[in-house]
Structure formats: structure tokens, C-alpha cells
N, C-alpha and C positions, 0 to 999 in steps of 0.2 A: 846695493843700488844697481839698477839696470841702466848702464850707460851705453847708448847705441849711437854708433857713428857711421854715417854713409856719406861719402863725398864731403867730409868735413862738417856735416850737419849733425850736431850732437844734442840729443835729448837726454834729460837727466832724471827721468821718472824713477822713483824708488819702489822697492817691493811693498812698502807701506801703501803707496798709491795704487799699485796694481792689485792689491788684495782688498781694496775698499769694495763695498757693495756697489752694484752697477748704478743705482740711482744717484749715489753721492758722487761717483766719478763723473757721471754725465752733468751733474749740477756744477761741478768745478770746471769741466771743459766748456759748458755753455757760458759760464761767466767769463772765462778766458777768451772765448771766441767773440763774445760781445765787445769786450774791451779792446782787443786787437783789431776788430773790424771798425770800431768807431773812431779810433785814434791812431796816430802814427806810433811806431814801436817805441820811440823815445818818450812819448807822452803817455803811453799806456801805464796804468798804475796797478801794482800788485795789491795795494790797499783797496782799490775798487773791486778787484777780482775777489778778494776774500769777503768783502761786504756783500757782493751779489751771491756768492756761493754759501754764505752763512757759516764760515769757518774762521779760525784764527789765522793771523799771518804766520805765526810759528808753525802751525800745522801745514800751511801751504809750502813752506820751505822745508818741511820734512818730506813732503811729497815730491817737490821739485827743488833742486838746489839753487836755481837762478831763474830770472825772468827769461833769459835766452833759452834755457832748457825747457821751460814751459812752452815758449813760442815754437821751438823745434818739435815738441811733442804734438802740438796742435797741427803743425804742418804735416808731419808724418801721418797722423790720423786722417787728415784731409786727403792727402795723396792716396792713401789706401782706399778711402771711400770712392774717389774718382776712378781708380783703376778697377775696383769691383763693379762699378756702374757701367763702365765701358766694356769690361769683359762680358758682362751679361748681354749687352747689345751685340757684341761680336759673336758670342756663342748662340744667341737666339736668332741670328740672321745667317747662320752658316750656309744654308741652302739657297740663299738669294745672291744675286749678282753684285758686283763691286759697287755699282752706282746706287742701288737700293740700300746697300749697307752704309755707304758714305752719307747718304741723306739721313739715315737713322742715327748715325754718329753725330751729325750736326744738330739734329733735334735733341739728342740726348744731352749735348752740351748746354743747350738752352734750358732744358728741363732741370738739369742738375743745379745750375746757378740760381734758378728761380726757387727751387726747393731748399737750397742752402745759401741764402743771400749773405749771411755772415762770412762763410768760407769764401764766397766769391769776392767780397769786399777786401778780405785779407790778401787774397791773391793779387788783386789789382793795386793794393797799397804796396805790395812787394815790388811790382813792376814799376810803378810810377813814383815811388818815394825812395830816398837813398839811405834811410836809416835802419832798414830791417836787417837783422843779423843773418848771415849766410845767404845774402841776396844772390850773389853770383852763382853759388852752388845750387841753390833752390831752382833758379831759372834754367840752369844747365840741365838739371835732373828732369824737370817738368818737360822741357822741350825734347830732351833725349827720349823720354818715355813716350811722348806723343808721336815723335817721328818714327820710333820703332813700331808703334801700334799701327800707324797709317801704312808704313812700309810693308807690314805683314799682310794687310788687306790687298795692297797692290800686287805683291808677289803671288798671292792666291788668285787674283784676277787674271794675271798674265798666264799662270799655269792652267787656268780653266778656259783660256781663249777668249776672255771677256775684254781684255786690254791688249793694246798693241804689243807685240813681242819685242819691239825695239826700244821700248821705254826703259829708261834708267830708273830703277826703283827708288834709289836714294834721291835723285833730282826731282822725280815726280812727287815723292813724299814731302820734300821740302816745300814745293809749291802748294800742294793740297793742304798740308798742315798750316801753312801761313794763312791761307784763305779761311780755313775752319776756325783758327784762333781769332782772326780779325772779325769774323762773323759773330762769334760768341761775345767778344769784347764789345762790339757795337750794341749789343743788347743790354750791356751792364754799365758802360762808361759813356756818359752823354757826349763828351767832346770828341769821342772816336767816331761819331756818326752825326754829321751835320745835314744829311740829305734824305735818308730813308726812314729816320725816326724809329729804329728798331727797339729803342728802349721802351716804348709804349705800344709796341706791336702786339696784336692778339696772337694766340697760338696758331690760328689759321693763316694769318699773314706771314708769320715766321716760317711756317711749313712751306708756303708758296715760294718765298724767297729762297729757302734751302733747295727746293726742287729746281728753281730756275738756275741757281748756281751750279748744281750738280749737272744740269743739262749742258752747261758750257763745258764742263769737264768731259762729258760724254763725247762731245763733238771733237775734242782734241786727243782723247785717250783711248776711245773704243777701237776694237779691232775691226 
């Protein structure tokens, strides 16, 4: 059994699961994502997962030793996809200035949640409900990774003379990450946006808002 622990978040996938053919793995993960996205963790049913995946319950527990272990695996897989997505944005915009890169990061957040609505719903269930396992550790890790990512862009911007040299990278990253996170949330969680209606915004409208927000940052952060 491959038992992976990071910050107390323990996934319990077995070699049997890891050695499955890719189609079957994706079928099982798709069923798990659907169930965790539609219901709170406490109400999510392993019986429903096996029904959607077309496997026996005994087989599922040979692949994962517990519901919490399956949930943790889905989370780890989701985080990996998000990091890969943002890394591609970062690397693909290496020659552009900080503000162009920040706007692309904001748009990437919207694009990712629209492309992976189930993963987005799971994330927001973790934030807004209290029964998800490892909730504190998951949120600490996600925000830590996000802050580190934004801070790396800020340091690069300062080094290249695009941002004010007196900026505190940690403080600036906290403010920027908070706005970016809220911007993406407003596109996915109705009660987080009661005025601008981001949830139903077209891509063109979202891009315009991202540009306007970045322009506010430019006025306060540019060298």
C-alpha cells in the first residue's frame, strides 16, 4: 500500500489501484469526484461511488482503505492539476511583466474552475462546510502554495524593476492572493457576489474585470 502523508493529509491508495489501466482509474476517480462534489463529505456514499464506477465495494476498499483516504487522494490529484496549470501559465509568460502575468493567472483560475466544475465544488465545500477531513491542513496547504506562487512573481517583478523596490513581497502577496482568490470564488459561489454577477459572466466580461482589478494593483505597486 502506498500511504502518502503531507501536512497530516493521508491518502491510502494501494498498488492495486495504481496498477489499474488508466481508463478504469479515471472512471473510479470521476465517480468519486461527482459524489464528493454533490454532497457533503459526511453524506457522500461509497456505495454510490462503486455504482457509478461499475465496480464492487470490496474492490474499492482494496484500492483505498477508507473514504477519507479516497477523499485525500482526490484532493492530492486536484492540487497537482492546479499546480501544473498555474506552472504552465507562469512558464508561458516568463518574458512578460508582472501585471500581464497576474492578469493571466486570474483568467487561468476562472478557466480551470469552468473546465473542472466538480473539483471546484469540492474545494468550496471544504471551505464552507465543516465536515471535510483534513480541512485545516488542506486550506493551509492551498493558501501556502498560492502565496508562494504569487510571491515568486512579485519578487521577479521587483528584480526586473517592474514593481516598487520598497514592496514587502510577503505582504504584497497576501493582498494580491486574497483578491485573486475572492475573484475566482465570486465566479463559482453565488452568495460571494451580490453585485457584479460574475457567476454568469461571459469570458469577455471576466477578462475585462480582471484587467480593471490588475490596473488598480498597477497604480499602487508599479515602480
